[in-house]
C-alpha angles and dihedrals in degrees: 000000000000124000088242091056094049093063115083107224137146113300114265086222132024127184117191130189096345113184122179124180132182108195106306093343117098106203097179124030112200094315120191122194135168124197115202120218110260099016132118107230122191123206113205137170143131125286109295095017091122101251095146093039089056092048090052088048092051091052096044100251092113124046110218123226086241139347133061142253122213127194115192086347094305126114106252092228089059094056115098122236094251095050092044090053089055091049103041133044118187133201110193122211097259096032093251092223116166105251093211093057130074120241090260093049090051092052090048094053097090090046090052090048101045109021139055094220118143113259090246091057091046088054092050093050090047089054091051093050091046089054091043092059093050101257120137119248092250090060087075095079096042124104123232091255089061094055131090118235093262091049090052090053090050095046090049089050091051089055091048087055095048096104096037096248124197093224134041122200114197122191110202094328093179100040117128091012127122115248096259092049090046090051090052091052090048090052091048090055092052091049092053091048096045099035101041100024093235118163109234130200115189126192106199146139089205105116093197091056092046095047101039103035107030127086090197137007129216110206122201116209126162094343095307129101130223118192130191147106118295088256092055094044092048088065093052119121094211107120095222095047091046092050092045095052101033102038123109094265092056094057097074090045090051091053091051089049092053090050095048093047096043090244113156 
């Protein structure tokens, strides 16, 4: 656990009373969620539970029917685009890279949009971010169509890091990846969190990511949210949470968690 995480301070992000409806369907029913500075928080739930909608609500891309989201004590809808870009980096599920731009140009986009840095300095920063996410230097000139799935995720993560945000929001960062590549992405997330102190929020259905990377998990079931450590959630009486954490697919991930955390 990082030094940042060990200090009890005000949450970097607080969501209160979040309600999201689509027609007659209520996806979120007065959801409350705090994200502590320096932690890795996972958001889990079944298909249709509203994981990605909640993420979009937390970053201000979706306006809830009621409730509020505060970042550093400020309502998210009161934070200007430039300030928000410096606070939040986002990796979307499919990477969302611009196909007509090289990796370097994709990473430079936030700098072009929100800073007055000279192009030469933008290029230098992009090169650093590309290296930071584990891509080779020659990846900078490649286009998205020339990249593997794992490389697309890393390039999109480099772009999310372009402005040195305090928080990263990752939507299914290991989806559609083979197990080895997914494990490498998990390790990269941990390195960014531990090495740079970045707060990370991950929406994922990947049990291995949830159990080996996250400090706490927020589980969405029937519009409500339950938040806790794996150990706390494992004692839950909720049927979905019990099946999720005690089913056969969870056993291998639990073993990996015990190994990574030195639990015997």
